[in-house]
N, C-alpha and C positions, 0 to 999 in steps of 0.2 A: 504494500500500499504506499507507494512513493508519495512524499509530500505530506503525509498525514501527521498532524500533531496529535489528534485523538483517534484511537482505533478501539472499537467495541465489537466483540465477536461473540455470538451465541449466548447472549446475557439473558438469564432468567432470574426473576426475583418476585416478591410480593409481600403479603402481610399474613402472619399466622400460617394457616395451611393453605391459603388462597394464592395461587399463581396469577400475577397480573401481567408481567412482562415475560414473553415466551421466546427464548433463543433469538433475541433481537440483536442486531448489529448495524453499525454505521461507521463511517470515517469523516472526520472534520479536517480539512486541509489547513495547513498553517496560513494565517493571514486572510482567511475567507470567513464569510458568513454562511452557515448552513442551517436550514429550517427543518424542524421535525413537525409534520402535519398530522392532523387526525382529529376525529370527532371528540367530544367530551367523553371521558371514561374508558378510553381505549389503552391507557397506560403510559401516556407521554410524561406526566409528572413523575410517576414511579420510576421511569427510565432515568430521568434526570437526577433524581435522588440517589439512585444506585451508581450512577457515574460519579456524583460528588462524594460518594461514600457515606451517605446518610442512611442507606439501606444496604444490607449485605447482598453480595452476589451469590446466588444459589448455584449457578453454573455460568460458564463462559469466562471471557477475559476482558479487562480494561487496561489499555496500554496508552501512556502518555510520553511522547517523544521516544517511543520504542521501549520504554520501561513498564514492566508489568506492576500495576497498581491495584489489581483485582481485590486484594484484601487489605489494602492500605487504609488507615482511618482518615476521616475527612480532614482533620488538622494537618495531616501530612500532605494531602493533595493541595490544600490551601497554600501551604508554604512552597510547593512546587510550581504553583501558578494557576490553580483553579480559583474561580469565584462564582458565586451563585446568587442570583436574584429570584427569590421564589415567587411563585403565584401568591397574590395577596400581600406581598412586600415584607410583612413581619418585621416592620420597624418597631422600636420600643417606645411606646406612646408617651410614658412618663418621663423620659429623657429628652433634653433639648436636641435640636438639629445638629449642633456642633458635637454633642456627645455621641449621637448615633453615627455620625460620619467617622469620628476618631475611633470608635470600636472596631471598624473594619481594618484599620492599621495593625491591630494585634495579630491578625492572621499571618502577617509576614514577620512575627516575632519582634516587633519594635516596642520599647517599653513606654514611650511617650511620643506617639507619631503626630507630627505636624500635618496640616491639611495643604497639600500642594495646590498652587494656583490653577494648574490645568483642570482640576475638578470644577472650579468656578467658571473656567472658560467654556465648559461643556454644559454646566447648569448654573448660570449666573444668578438666577433668582435665589438660590440657596444662600448666597453671601449675605443677603439682607435678612435672613431668617434664622441666623445661627443661634440666637437666644430664645427663639420660639419653642414651645413644647411641640414635639413631633406629632402627638396625637391631634393637635389642633390644625394640622395641614390638610389640604384637600387631597383626594386620592392621587391626582396627577403629581402633586408636589411630593407626596410620600413615595411615589414611584421613582421620582428623580433622586429623592434622598436614598433610596435603596440602591440605585445605580451608584451614587457617590460613595456610599459605604463599601460597595464591592470594589470600586476603583482604588480605594486606600490600600488594598493588598497588592497593588501593581501586578494584576493578573496577566498571564499569557492567554488564558482561555476563559471566557465568560459564558456561563450557562444562564439563559434567560427564559423564564417560564410565564408566558402570557403577559408580556410588558405593557400591552394596550388595553387589558381588561378594565372596564369600568372608568376609563380616562377620557376627559373631554377632548374634542377633536384638536384644539389648538395645542394642547400639551402632547398629544400623540405625535404631531408633527415635530415638536421639540425633541421628542425621544427618538424619533426616526432620524433627525439630522445628528443627534449625538452618537447614535450607533454608527452611522456612516463616517462621522468625523473620527471617532476613536479607532474604528477599523483602518481608516486611511492614515491617520497621523500617528497613532501608537502602535499600528500593526497588530491590533488586538483581534484574535480569532474569537468568533461567536458561534455558539450552538443555541438556536432560538426555537422555542415552542411558540407557535402563534397560529391563529385561525383566519385572520383578516388577510385576505389574499392581496389586496392593493398594497398593504404594508409589507407583506412578505416579498412580493415581486420587486419592491423598490429597494430592498436592502440585501437579499440573499443571492448567493451564486448557485447553490445546490439545495436540493430538497430530498427528504426521506419521508414517506408516508406510512403511517402505522394504523393497524386495525386489529382489535382483539389481542393486543399485546405483542403482535409481531410487525416487523418492518417488511412491507410487501412490495414497495415501489421506491425507486429513486432515480435521480438524474439531475441534469442542469435545470435552472429555472426556465431556460428556453424550451425544454422538453416537457414542462408541466402544462398540459392541455387541460381543456375544460372537462373532458371526460374523466380525467384523473381526479381533478378537483371534486367533481360530483360524486365520484365513487367513495372518496375518503373523507369528505367534509360535509356533504349535504346529509340531512337527517330524513330518512324515507318514512 
């Protein structure tokens, strides 16, 4: 798999005795944005959690830059360059915006991380909100905060789970521009779970489509036709 930063092969996992992801695999090439598509409930979030090390791999392999990380804990993956923006954002509402951002820096083992100016270049609105309680932000502002927290770890691979969910259109556009800028300027590689096709087509180079826990289709975005979108995204 030449050029792959992340390689996942035959991955199975789930919860308790329930298998959710079934021998799924994909590769994410360094410096590119790859999208994982699929209807709600097909296993996309579970797949991302297993890649991040938040769920154990029951079978299969996860390799990063050729190194087998299948059984590595999440903190080790974070220190190697993984960052994760979960669905629902999971910011800490009682802490300030600044405190939430600084927490992300501990993923790279810094004792007192400062906030680099580049974060405010991508999300300038956060600079004026540093003292605000994070729980008082809008959904879109909280999503930007979750991005900023992830960037504090100086990641090489960013895992994004439904970043446009519940976000007003103007902030969706801000997030789209930020992903493109981070990819272009930082060389940040992105694995994106998303269902809004206009957004996907504007940021990603490759796609994988998931159904019932398995990856069943993949290709370049130019190869993603309407029939494939209907098959894997429309609810019958």
